[in-house]
MDAnalysis code that builds the backbone (N, CA, C; Angstrom):
import MDAnalysis as mda
import numpy as np

u = mda.Universe.empty(396, n_residues=132, atom_resindex=np.repeat(np.arange(132), 3), trajectory=True)
u.add_TopologyAttr("name", ["N", "CA", "C"] * 132)
u.add_TopologyAttr("resid", np.arange(1, 133))
u.add_TopologyAttr("resname", ["UNK", "UNK", "UNK", "UNK", "UNK", "UNK", "UNK", "UNK", "UNK", "UNK", "UNK", "UNK", "UNK", "UNK", "UNK", "UNK", "UNK", "UNK", "UNK", "UNK", "UNK", "UNK", "UNK", "UNK", "UNK", "UNK", "UNK", "UNK", "UNK", "UNK", "UNK", "UNK", "UNK", "UNK", "UNK", "UNK", "UNK", "UNK", "UNK", "UNK", "UNK", "UNK", "UNK", "UNK", "UNK", "UNK", "UNK", "UNK", "UNK", "UNK", "UNK", "UNK", "UNK", "UNK", "UNK", "UNK", "UNK", "UNK", "UNK", "UNK", "UNK", "UNK", "UNK", "UNK", "UNK", "UNK", "UNK", "UNK", "UNK", "UNK", "UNK", "UNK", "UNK", "UNK", "UNK", "UNK", "UNK", "UNK", "UNK", "UNK", "UNK", "UNK", "UNK", "UNK", "UNK", "UNK", "UNK", "UNK", "UNK", "UNK", "UNK", "UNK", "UNK", "UNK", "UNK", "UNK", "UNK", "UNK", "UNK", "UNK", "UNK", "UNK", "UNK", "UNK", "UNK", "UNK", "UNK", "UNK", "UNK", "UNK", "UNK", "UNK", "UNK", "UNK", "UNK", "UNK", "UNK", "UNK", "UNK", "UNK", "UNK", "UNK", "UNK", "UNK", "UNK", "UNK", "UNK", "UNK", "UNK", "UNK", "UNK", "UNK"])
u.atoms.positions = np.array([
    [-179.617, -46.654, 18.606],
    [-179.551, -45.083, 18.228],
    [-179.630, -45.413, 17.162],
    [-179.666, -45.656, 16.626],
    [-180.322, -45.854, 14.909],
    [-178.228, -45.974, 14.498],
    [-178.499, -45.439, 12.898],
    [-177.763, -44.999, 12.071],
    [-176.734, -44.686, 13.056],
    [-174.989, -44.908, 12.679],
    [-174.013, -44.186, 13.796],
    [-173.680, -42.815, 13.190],
    [-173.935, -42.948, 11.864],
    [-173.286, -41.620, 11.486],
    [-174.240, -40.551, 11.512],
    [-175.567, -40.418, 12.196],
    [-176.395, -39.301, 11.732],
    [-175.882, -38.363, 12.729],
    [-176.156, -37.191, 13.029],
    [-175.592, -36.101, 13.575],
    [-177.039, -35.272, 14.437],
    [-177.817, -35.730, 15.433],
    [-179.037, -35.537, 15.944],
    [-178.500, -33.959, 16.583],
    [-179.955, -33.368, 16.343],
    [-179.612, -31.803, 17.526],
    [-179.418, -32.166, 18.918],
    [-179.726, -33.330, 19.310],
    [-179.168, -33.160, 21.129],
    [-177.637, -33.797, 21.323],
    [-176.961, -33.877, 20.282],
    [-175.376, -33.602, 20.148],
    [-174.546, -32.544, 19.893],
    [-175.838, -31.948, 19.410],
    [-174.888, -30.139, 19.525],
    [-175.343, -28.805, 20.232],
    [-174.240, -28.190, 20.406],
    [-174.003, -26.994, 21.486],
    [-175.075, -26.151, 20.584],
    [-176.205, -25.636, 21.257],
    [-176.983, -24.639, 20.573],
    [-177.574, -23.164, 21.417],
    [-177.039, -23.466, 22.965],
    [-177.351, -22.082, 23.274],
    [-175.940, -21.503, 24.111],
    [-176.160, -19.989, 24.480],
    [-175.083, -19.136, 24.055],
    [-173.848, -19.343, 25.413],
    [-174.939, -20.202, 26.920],
    [-174.080, -19.866, 27.892],
    [-173.280, -21.161, 27.396],
    [-173.939, -22.891, 27.182],
    [-173.268, -23.647, 26.443],
    [-171.700, -23.081, 26.157],
    [-171.629, -22.596, 24.500],
    [-170.836, -21.704, 24.004],
    [-169.808, -20.956, 24.625],
    [-170.420, -20.035, 25.649],
    [-169.630, -19.442, 26.348],
    [-168.738, -20.189, 27.521],
    [-169.711, -21.014, 27.864],
    [-168.786, -21.958, 29.020],
    [-167.253, -22.901, 28.337],
    [-167.689, -23.128, 26.968],
    [-166.122, -23.795, 26.955],
    [-165.658, -22.876, 25.749],
    [-165.705, -21.618, 25.713],
    [-165.278, -20.662, 25.234],
    [-164.169, -19.737, 26.570],
    [-164.650, -19.840, 27.673],
    [-164.074, -19.217, 28.665],
    [-162.867, -20.245, 29.257],
    [-163.682, -21.973, 29.574],
    [-163.081, -22.216, 30.518],
    [-162.190, -23.668, 29.832],
    [-162.314, -23.963, 28.332],
    [-162.433, -25.146, 27.463],
    [-160.613, -24.896, 27.008],
    [-160.071, -25.970, 26.723],
    [-158.252, -26.106, 26.140],
    [-158.795, -25.507, 24.474],
    [-157.623, -25.205, 24.232],
    [-157.507, -24.230, 22.895],
    [-156.451, -25.394, 22.586],
    [-156.405, -25.947, 20.721],
    [-155.899, -26.834, 20.322],
    [-156.019, -26.265, 18.587],
    [-154.929, -26.405, 17.700],
    [-155.056, -25.784, 16.367],
    [-154.700, -26.899, 15.777],
    [-155.032, -27.364, 14.601],
    [-154.446, -27.708, 13.292],
    [-154.394, -26.647, 12.196],
    [-153.863, -27.562, 11.325],
    [-153.800, -26.519, 10.231],
    [-154.420, -26.010, 9.580],
    [-156.281, -26.579, 9.321],
    [-157.383, -25.948, 8.870],
    [-157.990, -25.884, 10.382],
    [-158.209, -26.838, 11.203],
    [-159.517, -26.169, 12.516],
    [-158.567, -25.767, 13.646],
    [-159.679, -25.450, 14.185],
    [-159.362, -24.667, 15.476],
    [-160.446, -25.626, 16.622],
    [-160.230, -26.350, 17.569],
    [-160.964, -26.879, 18.778],
    [-160.804, -26.237, 20.286],
    [-161.650, -25.468, 20.637],
    [-161.872, -25.760, 22.129],
    [-162.868, -26.767, 22.719],
    [-162.357, -27.798, 23.287],
    [-163.253, -28.501, 24.172],
    [-163.034, -28.549, 25.606],
    [-164.036, -29.118, 26.709],
    [-164.049, -29.053, 27.881],
    [-164.942, -30.454, 28.132],
    [-163.541, -30.892, 28.859],
    [-164.257, -32.286, 29.008],
    [-165.445, -32.490, 30.537],
    [-166.155, -32.234, 30.452],
    [-167.224, -32.620, 30.991],
    [-167.801, -33.729, 32.000],
    [-167.089, -34.897, 31.399],
    [-167.198, -36.269, 32.262],
    [-168.276, -36.599, 31.952],
    [-169.643, -36.447, 31.735],
    [-170.590, -37.051, 32.289],
    [-171.398, -36.598, 30.440],
    [-172.321, -37.566, 30.312],
    [-173.341, -37.305, 28.714],
    [-172.667, -37.550, 27.978],
    [-173.100, -37.652, 26.714],
    [-172.494, -37.595, 25.277],
    [-171.801, -36.809, 24.900],
    [-171.003, -36.685, 24.000],
    [-170.343, -35.355, 22.999],
    [-170.918, -34.771, 22.263],
    [-171.035, -33.441, 22.544],
    [-171.823, -32.577, 21.895],
    [-170.607, -31.452, 21.040],
    [-171.393, -30.853, 20.216],
    [-170.455, -30.104, 19.364],
    [-171.032, -28.832, 18.996],
    [-170.236, -27.768, 18.910],
    [-170.927, -26.460, 18.261],
    [-170.335, -26.112, 17.209],
    [-170.591, -25.568, 16.567],
    [-169.790, -25.128, 15.382],
    [-169.591, -23.807, 14.867],
    [-168.696, -22.391, 15.229],
    [-168.341, -21.193, 14.964],
    [-167.750, -20.894, 13.569],
    [-168.158, -19.583, 13.190],
    [-167.239, -19.322, 12.392],
    [-167.498, -18.009, 12.067],
    [-166.382, -17.019, 12.247],
    [-166.332, -15.504, 12.309],
    [-166.790, -14.608, 11.171],
    [-167.333, -13.704, 11.436],
    [-168.211, -12.731, 10.090],
    [-166.778, -12.880, 9.842],
    [-165.632, -12.447, 10.606],
    [-164.523, -11.655, 9.367],
    [-164.117, -12.750, 8.198],
    [-164.334, -13.727, 8.476],
    [-163.824, -14.715, 7.524],
    [-164.263, -14.792, 6.194],
    [-165.603, -14.109, 5.720],
    [-166.425, -14.256, 4.783],
    [-167.329, -13.791, 4.327],
    [-168.244, -14.205, 3.158],
    [-169.386, -13.855, 2.968],
    [-170.357, -14.983, 3.581],
    [-171.758, -14.865, 3.731],
    [-172.289, -15.777, 5.144],
    [-171.795, -16.880, 3.927],
    [-172.359, -17.016, 2.537],
    [-172.026, -18.075, 1.543],
    [-170.419, -19.055, 1.791],
    [-169.935, -18.741, 2.249],
    [-168.414, -18.813, 2.743],
    [-168.883, -19.573, 4.025],
    [-168.995, -18.448, 5.387],
    [-169.345, -18.884, 6.551],
    [-170.115, -20.092, 6.706],
    [-171.307, -20.762, 5.658],
    [-172.466, -21.492, 5.389],
    [-171.742, -22.767, 4.990],
    [-170.652, -22.507, 4.171],
    [-170.194, -23.647, 3.675],
    [-169.196, -24.314, 4.384],
    [-168.457, -23.438, 5.459],
    [-167.370, -24.051, 6.368],
    [-167.808, -24.657, 6.963],
    [-169.467, -24.364, 8.061],
    [-170.029, -25.143, 8.783],
    [-170.615, -26.033, 8.105],
    [-171.035, -26.402, 7.447],
    [-171.266, -27.483, 6.291],
    [-170.589, -28.511, 6.505],
    [-168.927, -28.265, 6.563],
    [-167.749, -28.941, 6.298],
    [-167.736, -29.743, 7.170],
    [-167.422, -28.811, 8.570],
    [-166.964, -28.985, 10.024],
    [-168.377, -30.610, 10.429],
    [-169.465, -29.776, 10.117],
    [-170.242, -31.022, 10.335],
    [-170.362, -32.061, 9.602],
    [-170.396, -32.207, 8.295],
    [-169.725, -33.534, 7.829],
    [-168.646, -34.056, 8.175],
    [-167.430, -33.651, 8.778],
    [-166.164, -34.287, 8.985],
    [-166.652, -34.270, 10.582],
    [-167.380, -33.827, 11.534],
    [-167.926, -34.752, 12.474],
    [-168.685, -35.444, 12.926],
    [-169.438, -35.845, 11.862],
    [-170.804, -36.375, 11.648],
    [-169.530, -38.360, 11.349],
    [-169.051, -37.650, 10.178],
    [-168.355, -39.039, 10.013],
    [-167.456, -39.839, 11.304],
    [-166.782, -38.519, 12.259],
    [-166.293, -39.043, 13.395],
    [-167.047, -39.526, 14.681],
    [-167.975, -38.869, 14.584],
    [-169.281, -39.412, 15.514],
    [-168.815, -40.780, 16.192],
    [-168.888, -42.080, 15.731],
    [-168.678, -43.405, 16.417],
    [-167.581, -43.768, 16.881],
    [-166.516, -42.750, 16.512],
    [-165.257, -42.787, 17.479],
    [-164.702, -42.219, 18.412],
    [-166.189, -41.047, 18.704],
    [-165.743, -39.567, 19.258],
    [-165.954, -40.433, 20.867],
    [-165.340, -40.123, 21.810],
    [-165.157, -40.423, 23.381],
    [-166.491, -39.432, 23.912],
    [-167.000, -40.012, 25.089],
    [-168.304, -39.342, 25.576],
    [-167.578, -38.346, 26.725],
    [-168.758, -37.435, 26.731],
    [-168.518, -36.292, 28.111],
    [-167.141, -35.233, 27.490],
    [-167.492, -34.789, 26.180],
    [-166.692, -34.023, 25.860],
    [-167.398, -33.180, 24.867],
    [-167.515, -31.645, 25.162],
    [-168.199, -30.518, 24.627],
    [-166.999, -30.099, 24.011],
    [-167.135, -29.902, 22.356],
    [-166.231, -29.329, 21.446],
    [-166.939, -28.245, 20.681],
    [-166.540, -26.995, 20.319],
    [-166.896, -25.919, 20.015],
    [-165.757, -26.116, 18.581],
    [-166.180, -25.900, 17.188],
    [-165.015, -26.264, 16.141],
    [-164.847, -24.920, 15.171],
    [-163.715, -24.471, 15.266],
    [-163.729, -23.459, 13.843],
    [-162.911, -23.394, 13.225],
    [-162.981, -23.162, 12.051],
    [-162.269, -23.624, 10.367],
    [-161.449, -22.205, 10.668],
    [-159.847, -22.400, 10.562],
    [-159.448, -21.375, 9.853],
    [-159.243, -20.821, 8.619],
    [-159.028, -19.614, 8.541],
    [-158.945, -19.548, 7.216],
    [-158.716, -20.421, 5.964],
    [-157.364, -20.977, 6.450],
    [-156.781, -21.890, 5.325],
    [-157.790, -22.909, 5.215],
    [-158.800, -23.213, 5.655],
    [-159.869, -24.156, 5.890],
    [-160.795, -23.973, 5.209],
    [-161.669, -23.034, 5.344],
    [-162.248, -22.040, 4.399],
    [-162.331, -22.344, 2.899],
    [-160.938, -22.269, 2.274],
    [-160.534, -23.101, 0.943],
    [-160.082, -23.877, 0.548],
    [-160.622, -25.027, 1.789],
    [-160.424, -26.140, 1.626],
    [-161.404, -27.034, 1.244],
    [-161.288, -28.132, 0.692],
    [-162.741, -29.723, 0.843],
    [-162.601, -30.038, 1.908],
    [-163.666, -30.692, 1.732],
    [-164.133, -31.361, 2.516],
    [-162.999, -32.906, 3.123],
    [-162.598, -33.406, 2.105],
    [-161.436, -34.600, 2.859],
    [-160.162, -33.953, 3.545],
    [-159.926, -32.682, 2.964],
    [-158.231, -32.233, 3.770],
    [-158.648, -32.212, 4.851],
    [-160.289, -30.994, 5.229],
    [-160.698, -31.014, 7.084],
    [-160.878, -31.870, 7.687],
    [-161.623, -33.285, 6.899],
    [-161.756, -34.096, 7.566],
    [-160.422, -35.227, 8.342],
    [-159.012, -35.093, 6.930],
    [-158.067, -35.629, 6.963],
    [-157.528, -34.682, 8.969],
    [-157.164, -33.272, 8.727],
    [-157.053, -32.566, 9.469],
    [-157.756, -32.704, 10.902],
    [-158.791, -32.502, 10.863],
    [-160.123, -32.687, 11.997],
    [-159.856, -33.993, 12.984],
    [-159.635, -35.288, 12.158],
    [-159.421, -36.738, 12.507],
    [-158.014, -36.488, 13.002],
    [-157.296, -36.308, 12.490],
    [-155.475, -36.481, 13.279],
    [-155.571, -35.402, 14.622],
    [-156.207, -34.310, 14.344],
    [-156.252, -33.383, 15.398],
    [-156.852, -34.067, 17.044],
    [-157.823, -34.590, 16.620],
    [-158.811, -35.200, 17.434],
    [-158.433, -36.950, 17.983],
    [-157.630, -37.294, 17.714],
    [-156.696, -38.259, 17.624],
    [-155.397, -37.888, 18.463],
    [-154.597, -37.077, 18.439],
    [-153.700, -36.928, 18.793],
    [-154.217, -35.992, 20.107],
    [-155.216, -35.750, 20.586],
    [-155.411, -35.036, 22.056],
    [-156.399, -36.219, 22.496],
    [-156.732, -37.531, 22.139],
    [-156.665, -38.361, 22.659],
    [-158.437, -38.462, 22.537],
    [-159.219, -37.992, 22.149],
    [-160.757, -37.747, 21.892],
    [-161.333, -38.795, 21.218],
    [-160.657, -39.611, 20.181],
    [-161.003, -40.592, 19.658],
    [-160.671, -41.890, 20.010],
    [-161.867, -43.260, 19.783],
    [-161.256, -44.110, 19.850],
    [-160.232, -45.069, 18.936],
    [-159.928, -45.731, 19.349],
    [-158.815, -46.292, 18.206],
    [-159.823, -46.780, 16.933],
    [-158.966, -46.895, 15.539],
    [-159.995, -47.292, 14.169],
    [-160.425, -46.397, 13.637],
    [-160.395, -44.774, 13.955],
    [-161.090, -43.736, 12.903],
    [-160.195, -43.860, 11.764],
    [-161.250, -44.234, 10.837],
    [-160.408, -44.260, 8.961],
    [-160.179, -42.390, 9.006],
    [-158.783, -42.498, 8.673],
    [-158.129, -40.957, 8.307],
    [-158.622, -40.374, 6.677],
    [-159.821, -41.558, 6.016],
    [-160.019, -40.756, 4.988],
    [-161.667, -40.353, 4.640],
    [-162.210, -40.053, 4.005],
    [-163.479, -40.582, 3.391],
    [-164.175, -39.991, 2.108],
    [-165.275, -40.553, 1.899],
    [-165.750, -40.038, 0.442],
    [-167.266, -39.129, 1.240],
    [-167.467, -38.115, 1.044],
    [-168.411, -37.445, 1.648],
    [-169.703, -37.666, 0.896],
    [-169.816, -37.854, -0.577],
    [-170.519, -37.708, -1.411],
    [-171.338, -39.377, -1.279],
    [-170.592, -39.837, -1.449],
    [-170.554, -41.560, -1.528],
    [-170.937, -42.321, 0.507],
    [-170.828, -41.367, 1.245],
    [-170.654, -42.169, 2.323],
    [-170.020, -43.275, 2.402],
    [-169.218, -43.173, 1.768],
    [-168.102, -44.314, 2.093],
    [-167.269, -43.929, 3.059],
    [-166.401, -44.929, 3.674],
    [-164.733, -44.298, 3.831],
    [-164.262, -45.381, 3.590],
    [-162.774, -45.106, 3.414],
    [-161.288, -45.520, 3.264],
    [-160.624, -46.345, 4.385],
])
């Protein structure tokens, strides 16, 4: 599969019906900074969709939020369990937070819901690509 921290397009939710399916039938959980909707499909790899509402800020703020969420999931990917589709959203507090805080909240939320294999690091250095 190559580098374990890559996040190829094949692991992303891209079509409207995929997002609709997760929004309509998925389970919802909230952390301090991140809100997740997930659906256990039971087959295939884990897949992610990122959504940020227009009411949450300008396009610059929303795009920064999407980048931070994708980066956090990219670092969780080697420990994610297969067969789960996730739509991730940043809460308003998350848009004002840094990548480390978002990653810590996301990792704790995913671990609490049983979507991660044991051994996931709880912190990372996003610009150096190293984890603690």
